[in-house]
C-alpha positions as CSV (number, residue, x, y, z in Angstrom):
1,X,86.2,20.6,41.9
2,X,87.1,21.5,45.5
3,X,83.7,23.1,46.0
4,X,81.9,19.9,44.8
5,X,84.1,17.7,46.9
6,X,83.5,19.9,50.0
7,X,79.7,19.7,49.4
8,X,79.8,15.9,49.1
9,X,82.0,15.5,52.2
10,X,79.8,17.8,54.3
11,X,76.8,15.6,53.7
12,X,78.3,12.7,55.6
13,X,80.4,14.5,58.2
14,X,77.6,14.9,60.8
15,X,76.7,11.2,60.5
16,X,80.3,10.2,61.0
17,X,80.6,12.4,64.0
18,X,77.3,11.1,65.6
19,X,77.8,7.4,64.6
20,X,79.7,6.4,67.8
21,X,76.8,7.9,70.0
22,X,74.3,6.0,67.9
23,X,76.0,2.7,68.3
24,X,76.9,3.1,72.0
25,X,73.4,4.0,72.9
26,X,73.0,7.6,74.2
27,X,71.7,8.9,70.9
28,X,68.7,7.7,69.0
29,X,68.3,7.7,65.2
30,X,66.0,10.7,65.6
31,X,68.7,12.7,67.4
32,X,71.2,11.8,64.7
33,X,68.8,12.9,62.0
34,X,68.1,16.2,63.7
35,X,71.8,16.8,64.2
36,X,72.4,16.1,60.5
37,X,69.6,18.5,59.5
38,X,70.9,21.2,61.8
39,X,74.5,20.7,60.5
40,X,73.1,20.9,56.9
41,X,71.4,24.2,57.6
42,X,74.6,25.7,59.1
43,X,76.6,24.3,56.2
44,X,74.2,25.8,53.7
45,X,74.6,29.2,55.3
46,X,78.4,29.0,55.2
47,X,78.4,27.6,51.7
48,X,77.1,31.0,50.5
49,X,80.7,32.3,51.1
50,X,82.2,29.4,49.1
51,X,79.7,29.7,46.2
52,X,80.1,33.5,45.9
53,X,83.8,33.8,46.9
54,X,84.8,35.1,43.4
55,X,82.1,37.8,43.6
56,X,83.2,38.8,47.1
57,X,86.8,39.1,46.1
58,X,85.9,41.2,43.0
59,X,83.9,43.5,45.2
60,X,86.7,43.9,47.7
61,X,89.2,44.6,45.0
62,X,86.9,47.4,43.6
63,X,86.6,48.9,47.1
64,X,90.4,48.8,47.4
65,X,90.9,50.5,44.0
66,X,88.4,53.2,44.8
67,X,90.1,53.9,48.1
68,X,93.5,54.2,46.3
69,X,91.9,56.4,43.7
70,X,90.4,58.6,46.4
71,X,93.8,58.8,48.2
72,X,95.4,60.0,44.9
73,X,92.7,62.6,44.4
74,X,93.2,64.0,47.9
75,X,97.0,64.2,47.4
76,X,96.5,66.4,44.4
């Protein structure tokens, strides 16, 4: 649920941030659209971590268990 909510909110965040510039005048609609596209690409890159967080934590726990196992073997 949180991942879906995050994805939906991140679609409109760059437009909310750029809206004052668009209405006051220094930014054109093209600049706002380019900013939204750039923000979307960065968000897609970071969303990899969100989408695969359970896999990443499983992998890290395996590494931790293997290090503990290796430490026990070296003690013996």
